[in-house]
N, C-alpha and C positions, 0 to 999 in steps of 0.2 A: 107364344112360347118359341124360343129359338130352336132351330133344328139341332138334333143331336146325332152325331155320326154313329154308325152301327157299333163301333167299339164301345162307346159310352153306353149304348143300350145293352150290349153283352154284359158289361160290368154291372149295370143296375139290376138286370134280371137275375144275374148270378147272386148278387147280394140278397135279393128278395128270397131266392131259393134257399140260400145258406142260412138266413135268419128265420126261416119258417113262414114267411109271409105267403109264399106259395109252397104248401106242404108237399111231401112225397105223394105221388099218384094223383095230385090235384091237377085240374085243367088250367092251362094258361088262359088269361082273359082273352076275349075275342080280339082278332087282329085290328078291327076298326077302332076299338077302344084304346089299344096300345098305340096305334098310329096317331090318334088325337092327343094322347098324353105326351108322347115324345115329339110330336110335331114333325113327323117324317112321312115320306111316301111309302107305299106298300113294299117296293123293292128293297128299301133300306131296312125295314123291319124284318122282312123275310131273310135278308142276308144275316142279320144278327141271330135270328132263331135257327137258321140253318147251321151256323157255327156252333151253337149250343147243342144242337142235335148231333152234329158230327162228333162232338166231344162226349156224347152219351149223357149229358145233363138233362136234355129233353128228349122225348120220344113222340112219334106221331102214331095215332091210332086211326086207322082208315074209317072215314065217315063220322068221326066224333071229335077230332081236333088234336091239339098238342098238349102233352102232359109232362109233369115233372117225373123223371125216372125214379121210381121208388126203390128199385133194386140196387142202384149205383153201378150196375153193369155197364161197361163201355167207357168208363172214365179212364183216360190214358194215364199211365204211371210215368211221371216225369221227375227226374232228379234235378233239384235246384242246388247247384254247387256254390257255396260261399255264403248262403244265407241272405236274408232280405228283411227290411223293415216291415212290420205287420201291416201297416196301412197300404203298402204297395202290392199286397197279395189280393186286392179286391178284384173280383171279376174273372179269376183264373178258373177255367173249366177242368183243370187237371187234378189228379190225385198226386199232390206234391210231397216229395220227401226231401228234406233239407240235409245236405251233406256238407259238413265243414271242410273247407279247402285243405286244412292240415291233415285230414284223413286220407288224402290222395297223394301224399308226398312219396309213399313207397309204391313202386311199380306193381307189387303184388296186390295192391288194393284196387287196381284199375278194373279188374274183372267185374267188380260190383256194378260198374256203369252199364254193363250189358244186360242187367236185369230190368232196365227201364225201357219204355217205348221211346223216350226222347230226353234231351238234356238241355238245361238252361245254365249257363255259366255266368255268375254274377261278378263282374269286374275281375276276371282272372288275370293274375300277373304272369310274367314269362315263365316262372317255375312250373306252371300248370300246362303250358303249351305242349310238352311231350305227351301228356295224357290226352289232351284234345286231339292231337295229331294221331294218336294210337286208335282213338275211336273213329276218326275220319268220317267216311260215308257209311259206316256200319250202323250208325244210329243218327237220326236227325238231331242236330244240336245247333244252338244259337248262343253266341257270345253277347253279353250285355255290357255296353260301355267300353269295349275293347275291340280291336281289329286284328284279324289274323287272315292272311291270304288263303283263299280256298275254303274258308269256314264262314257260314252265315253269321251275320252280326247285326245288332242294332246299337248304335253308339251316338253319343253327343259328338258333334263335329268340332272337337277341341282344336285341331290343326287349322281348320278354316277360320274359326273365330279369332285366333291369334294372328293369323295372316292378315285378316281384315283390318283389325284395329291398328296393328303395327304399320301396315302399308298406308293407312289413312293418316296416321300421325307423321309419318315420314314425308308424305306429300304436302302436308300443311306446314311442316317445320323442317325443310330440307337440310338446314345447317346444324340441326340439333344432334348431340351425341346420343347414342342408344345404350342402355344397360338392361340386362335380363337378370332377375333374381331367381336363382335356381335352388330348389329345395334339396336338403340333404338326403331325403328318403328316395328309395328306388320305386318308381311307379310309372307304368306305361302312359297313364293319362298326362302326367307332367312332361313326359317325353314328347307326346303329340303336340302339346302346347309350345314347347321349345322349338319343335320342327316348324310349326307355323310361323313363329317369330323369325326363324332362319329363312324361311321362304321369302318373307317380305324384305328382309335385309339383302338377300342375294338379288332379288328382282330389282331393287333400287341401287345396287352396287354400294351398299353402306357397310362400314365396319361397325362392330359392337363390342361391348365389354360384358363378359360373363362373370357375374358375382355369385359365387357358391356360398349360400347363406348358412350360418351355423344354426343349430337347433334351438338354442335358448334365447330368450328375449334380450337379456343384457348383452349377450355376445352379438346378436344381430345388430343392435344399436351401435355398439362399438365398431363393428365391421363397417356399417354404413358411414359413420363419422370418419373412418379411415379412408374409405375407397370412393365415396360418392362426392364428386366435386361439382359445385354449382357456379355458373358464370352469369353475372347480371346481363339480362337481355337475350340470353340464349337458353331456352328451357331444355332440360334433360328429359328424354323419353325413357321412362322407367316402366318396365313390364315385369310383373311378378307371376310366377306359375301357380300361385295359390294365395288365398287370403291369409295364410299363416304368417306372412311377412308384414301384413298391413299395419299391425300395431306398432312395430318398430319404425316403419316408414312414417306413420303419423307422429310419433314422438320426435323423430329426426326433423320432420317438417316444422313442428312447433318450436323446437330449440333453435332452428336456423331461420325462423320467420319466413318460411316458404310462401310465396304467392302462387297459388295453384293456377295452372295453365299459363303462367308467365315464367316461373322459375323451374317448375316441375310438372310433367304430364305423366300421371300414374294410372295404371289399370291392373286389375287382378282377376281372379276367377271365383265364382260361387260366393260372392260377398253381398249378401242382401241386408246387411246392417244399415240402419238409418243414421241420420245426423246426430241423434242422441248418443250414439256409441262413439263415432269417430270425430264428430264436430263438422264433418263434411259428408256428402254422399259420394261414395267411391264409384268410379266407372268400372263396371265389372260385367262378366257374362254369367248367366244363371242357367243351370241345368234343370231338367224336369225328370227326376228319378222315377216317378210313378208312370209317366208316359213311356219312358224307355222300357220299363218292365212289361207294361201291357202290350206295347208294340212287339216286343220280343216273344211274349207268350202267344200272341196272335200269329206271328210269323211261324213259330214252331207248330202251332195247330195246323196251319196250311201245309207245312212240310209233312206232317204226319198223315194228312189227307192225300198227299201226292198232288196237291193243287197249289203249290207256291210258285206263282208266275212272276213274282217280283224279282228285283235284282238281288244278287247274293248278299249285299250289305246295304243297310239303311243308315244314313247319316242325318241326324236331327240337329239343326242349328240351335244353339242355346239362345235364350232371350238376352239381348244386350241392354244394359242399363247405363245410360249416359249420365254421369254424375258431375260433381264439381271438380274432379281431379283430372 
């Protein structure tokens, strides 16, 4: 059996407790049994159990072992601002309260945040930064998939991913023109991606064209037909800040009989569709939402324990899928 890192063990033990496989006040299986099951050393298992004990999910009884806390006392009250997909909540040792971001638009609502032991901010946009700054160091808080100076965060490395692929394609095609497809929505994530594209262009001393895409498909296609010029033998490097533009790019490519990687080099973000959808496999970066959430929850737990010795922010590189484009 492959080794499981302690966070996976935390998640699995929490699931078993939540689903009643290990009922309240029951003893945890012996350490040796769990070590064999998870394929880990004693130190790794102890670290996972210690994290659940610190969260109040498990308790130790001197001379008799480790037990599921039947009283529920000791579970930290944590506000999750912005909501989350249900499957991403696995393994969280907190007493979570979900607060919709819209409820914090008024400054008078911010006092509610101080009722909690800690805060997790799910993809907060700039409008919530005043509330985050107001909390400051008065409560442990972690941003998920967003970056704010002076505030702990766990985020996908949007900027690094776009810098990487743009720099690589410039190096391989130094004479190619560059275009960036920019979404009409306001989002810090797409800002980070654009900044990574700019980093690569500046480092290479390359000019680029910014194409601000419309919202509707037909308008996108008309806009590409008007603005995107292809030259035989010189591929255009086209980088999109999201997969929302990919359908229009595919239609444009079909109508113009584009030869991928000869006429056009295209990449986007979070596009895991296969060839049955687009006819080609798109080069893209893929995030891991569940991992982001679990890493942020673990980081908040360490902060609540006063034991967070990691860097202020954690950047997680998205998985890169090199496709046909």
